[in-house]
N, C-alpha and C positions, 0 to 999 in steps of 0.2 A: 698782947697778941703777937705771936711769932709768925712772920711772913717770909716765905721763900719764893723767889722767882727763878724759874728754870728757863734756859734758852735752848735753841736747837743744837748747840754745841755741847750741851749737858753741863755747862758751867752753872754755878749756883751762887746766889747772893742771899744771905740770911740777915734779916733785920729784926731785932728783938724789940717788941712794943708792948710787953706785958706778959701775962702768964696764961691767958686763955688759949683754947685750942687753935691750931694753926690754920691759916688760909694760904693755899699754895696757888700761885698763878703760873700756869704752864703755857708758854707761847710757842707756836709753830709757824715757820715762815717769816719770822721777824726776830731780831736780836734786841735785848733790852734788859733792864734791871730796875731796881727801885728808883722812882723818879722823885726829884725834889719838888717842893711846892712851887708852882709857877706864879708869875705875876698876873694880875688881872688882864684878860685879853680885851682887845677893842671890840671883838664880836664873839660872844659866847657861843659854844657849840650847840647844835640841835640835840634833843634827847637821843641817846643811843649812838651818837657819833663819837665813839670813845677815843679815836686817834685824830679827830679834828680834820679829816680830809674832805669833808663835805658829803660823804656817803654814809648812810645809816647802817650800822652793824646790827646783827641779829643775836640777841642773847636769849638762851633757852635754859630753864632750870630743870634740875633732876633731883628733887628732894627725896626721892625714894630709891636712889641708886643701890644696886646690890653690892657694889664695891665703893661705898662712900657717896656722900651727897655733894653735888657740884653744880656749876653753871658753865655752859659752853657758849662761847662767843664766836660767831662767824663774821669776819670783817667784810664790809661791802667793797666792791671793786668795779671797774669800768664795765665788766660783763655780768655784774650781779653779785650775789653772795659768793665769796671765794673760800672754799673749804681748805685750800692750801695755806690760808692766812687765818689762823684760828687761835683761840685761847681757852684754857680750862681753868676755872677758879674753884679750887677745892675748899670746902667749908665744913662747919660743924654739922651734926645731925639735923636733918630737916632743911638745910640751906637750899635756897632756890624755890621755896614755896611761893614767894612773891618777888617780882622784879619791877623796879621803877627807875626811870632815868631822868637826869637833868644835869646841867653844868652848874653845880652848886657853888663852886669856887670861882667861876667865871674866868677860867684860864684858857678857854678855847677848846677844851676836851671834855666830853660828856662823862659823867660819873654814873655809877650803878648802885642803887640801893638793893641789897640782897636781904630778903626777909626769910625768917626761919619758922618752921612749924612750931606752934606753941608760943610764938611771940619772939620779938627781938629783931632788930635790923642793923646792918652794917653798911657803910658807904665805902665802895671801892672806887678810888679816883682814877680818872683817865689820864693819858699822857700821849706823847707823840707816836708811840708805838702801840697804843691801846691801853687796856687796863693795867694798872701798875700795882706795886706792892704797898702803896700808900693807902691806908684805910682808916676809918673812924667808926667806933661803935656808938650808936645813938644812946645817950645816957638815960633816957626816960624809961617808963614801964614797958612791959612786954606787949608789943603791938601786933596786930594781925592783918591790917589792911593799910594801904598807904597810897597817896597821890601827891605829885609834885606840881606846883604852880606858883605864880607870883601874886599873892593875895593882897599885898600892900602897895603894889604898883611901883616899886623902887628899882625894877629891872633885875632883881636877884630872886631866884626861885626859893620858895619855902617848901616845907614838907609837912603834910597833914597825915596823921595816923590815928587809928582807932582799934580797939580790941573787940572781939566778939565774945559771946558766952556771958560769963558773970561779971565782966569788966567793961561792957560796951556802953556804959552810961557816961563816958567821958571821951572827948576828942582832944588829941594832943597835937599842937602845932609847933614845929621847929621853924622859927623865923630866921631866914637867911642863914642856914646852917654852915655854909662855906666849908672851910677846911677843918674847922674845929667846932662841931655842933655843941651848943650849950643845952641847958635844960629846956624842955618844951613848956609852952603855955597850956594850961589845962582848961578846957571849956566843957561845960556840962551839956549833954544832949537833952532834948526835950523828952518828957514822959507824956505820951498821948493817951487820953482815956480810951477805954474799950467801949464802943457804942452798944455792945450787947448787954452789959450789966452795969455800966457806968463806973466801974472800978478803975482806979488809976493803973496805968501800965507799970509793972514791976521793973525798975531799972536794972538792966543787965541780966534779966532772967531769960535764958534760952534765946537770946537775940543774936542777930547777925547784921553787920553793917557793911555796906559797900559805898565807896566814895567816887565822885566824879567832879572835875573842875571845869569851869567855863564861864563866860560872861552871859549869864542867863537873863539879866534885865537890860542889857544893852548900854550900860554906862561906861564901857571900856575898862572895867576892872574885873578881875577874875574872881568868881564866886565859888563856893563849895556846896555841893549837894551830897547829903548823906542819906542813902536809902536804907531805912531801918526795918527789919522784919522780926517779929516775935515768933519764935518757934518753940516746940516742946512736945513731948509725947502726950498724945491725947488732947492737945490744945488746938483751938481754932487759930489759924494763922491771922496775923494782923500786921499791916504794913503802913508806913508813912515816910514822908520825906522831910528831913531837916535842912533848911536852906539858910546859909550864912552869906551875906553879901560882902564883897571885898571893899575895904576902906583904906585911906592912907595909913591907918594905924593897925591894919591887919583885918582879920575877919570880924564882922559885926555881930549883932544880936541874932539869935536863932529865930526862925519862923517856920512853923510846921504845917505840912499839908497832909492831913490824914487820908489814907486810902481805903482801909477796911475791906480789902479783897478777902472775903471770908475763907476761901480755899486757895488763894493765890498770893501768898506772901512773896515779896520780891527779894529772895535770898540768893540771887545769882548775879553775874557780872553786869556792870553798868558802864556807860561811856557818855561823852558829851560832844556835840558838834552842831553847827547851824544847818539843819537839813532843809530849811525853806528859804535861806538866803536873806533874812530880814535883819541881820546884824546881831541877833541874839542867839546864844547857844541853846540847844534843845537837849533834853535828857532822854537817853535811850537805855532801856533796861529789859531784862528777860523776866517773864512771868512763869512761875511753876504751877502746874495743874494741881499739885498736892504738896503740902509743906513737908511731907515725909519722903518725897521722891526727888532725886538729884538732878532731873532735867526739866526743861520748860517747854511750854506749848505755844508761846506767843512772844512777839517783840512789842514792847510798849514804848510809844514815843509821846513825850510831853513837850509841846512847844514852849519856849521861853517867852515870858511876858514882862512888862515893866514891873508888875506887882508879884511875879512868881511864875506859875506854870498854868498852862491851859489843861483842860481835861485830857486824859490819855487817849490815844488812838492805838488800836491793837492790830498787829499783823500775825496771823496764825502760822504755826510751824510745828514741827515734831522733833523731839530729842535735842533741843537747842542747848548748847553748852557754853558758847562764847560769843563776844560781840566786839567789833572795832569800828571806829568812825574816821572817815577821811574823805577829801574831795578827789575822787578818782578821775572824773572827767573834766575837772578844772572849770566848772561852770559857776563857781562861787557858792555852791550848795554842797553840804557834806553828804556823803554816801555811807551806807552801813553794810558791813560784812557780818553775816550771822553764821557761826559755826554750829552745825548740827552733828556733833561728834557721836551722839547716841542714836542717830537715825538709822532706820533700816533702808538699805539701798539694794535693789535687785534681789530681794529676799534674804539678804545677808544682814543679820541683826548687828547693829553697832558698827557697820562699815563706815558710815558717816558721809556728810556732804557739806558744802558751803554755798550760801546764797548771798549775792550782792544786790541790795536794794538801793535805788538811786534817789537822791533828794530832788524835790520839785517845789514850785511856788506854794503849793498847798500842803507841803510836808513830804514825808517819805512815801514813795509810790512803788507799786509792783510792776509798773510799766517799764519794759526794757530790762527787767531783772535777769541776772545771770546765775545759773546754778552749775556747780562743778563738783565732781567726785572722781575717784580713781578709775572708774569705768567710763568716764567721759572721753569722747574722741579727742585724741591728741595729748591726753594726760598719761604719762608713763606709769607703769605698775598696774596692779589689779586689786580691786577692793575685796577685802575678806572680812569675815565675821570678827568683830572686835577691834578692827583697825583704828577706829575713832578719828577718821579724817575730819578735821575741823575741831578737834579737841581744844585748840586755842587758835586764834587768828589775830593778826595785826597788820596795819598798813605801814610801809616803810619804803623810802626812796633809796634802795640799796646800791644803785649804780650812779646816783648823783645826777640824773638827767632832768630832774624837776618833776618827774611823774611818779605817782605813788604805785608801788608794787604791793601785791598781797602775799603775805607769808602765812602759810597754813601748817599747823602742827598735826602730826599723825602719830600720837604716842603709843598706840597699840600695835603698830606695824612691826614686823619681824619679831614676833613673840615678845613684845614689850621693849624692844630696843628703841623703836621710834624712828621718825623720819621728818624732814622738813621739805615742803614744796614752796617755791617762790614763783608766782605768776606775774609776768612783767606788765607794767602799766603802759598804756599807749597815749595817755592824755585824753582818751575818749572812753574806752572800755578796757577791761582786762582781757588778756589773750593767753592762749595755751601755747602759742608759738614761742619757743625758747624757754619754756617752763623748766625750772631747776628741780631736781629730785635728789636731796642730800641725805645720806644715811650715816650711821654711826661709824662705819668702817672708814669712810672718807675723812671723818673728824677725829679719828684716833681714840674713840671711846667705846668701841665694840666690846660686847661682853659684860658691860657694867649695868645693864638694865636701866638705861637712862630714861626710857619713856620720852624720848626726844620730841619736843613739840607740845608737851602737855602744859607747860608754863612758858609764856613768851613775855619779854619785857615790853612795857608801854611807855 
């Protein structure tokens, strides 16, 4: 891999690391070059804190850019996301399709896993001034989904990946990848029988898999849930959950929980968090009304139990496209932001909106829910057809005040240029006071068809 780091003074440093296509890290508002491998830090950085300053940065992928595929990073600052301090990571075609972050080498700077359409992931390592020219290509097969978590409890994050389509019958786990990832451990996914005809599920045939990590059984170890959906033209949807518990030796044996939603395969994003405050993570996922339609009509919550999961509870919605989990009001219960990027708002199809549902003792509740869109009072801009407000959502403490802010992507804004909104957290509820509205011009990527906000790092 040949990597070039550009600074604001237009100086360049080129580092040859192989022969594959280049990744270029362009930095604005900071000076820097390729960073050496740092010693292990006393306190690893939180995910997406690439410069280790205690503020979460916002990474947005542009896998369909009209002038190259890339990732844009907006660094967090005392007043929120700071467009003047940004980076652009140029990659190979399809780069930025998936973004996952953790401090894999435990040097006090978060790293970014950049996934490509069609499979393949690279780790871009963080440093004192943000993402650096130091990278590592994951040596395993072409993966399509990924999640980072410490499955063996040794204090070092692992990376779990899985492919979709014809190769989704295996899970690949990179144990403690650090600065030089080795070959992954391959674990076979379960094949759950179809209740309609008794025939075994065909492994890898038209399937899609989404991953979420959390302590679902309350043993203080991180577990992995893989929500598997069988898809295919003319086929009835079939969905189940493969649960692997964390152990001192890594992920344990798989246990499956068949769902068999006849017309509701769960082929959309999932997340995990303790919504009822009982010390166990709960699984939050989106349900599709039809396996051939790309949006969903309900949020499904399965409370974690010592033996697995409780029966799902559904919260209806329309045009749902994204989900994020975090404790917004700091009451010890996780809250859920649901992006409805395909929803019709004010008669404008696909204008989009976001709803925040708050956690409660009995689980997720609609009591006190907040709904926001571009036509909401105090929100800058105007909703238009196809804006897709809420195309992606994530919680992040971008100003480092200990309160979660809500980052909302609007990938259809400005004829596909896209836009980011950051709603400040108050420690109680979200507010529109001081909301940030960041476009591609401010980030120096105007005219590239970035669809900014369609993919956000988690």
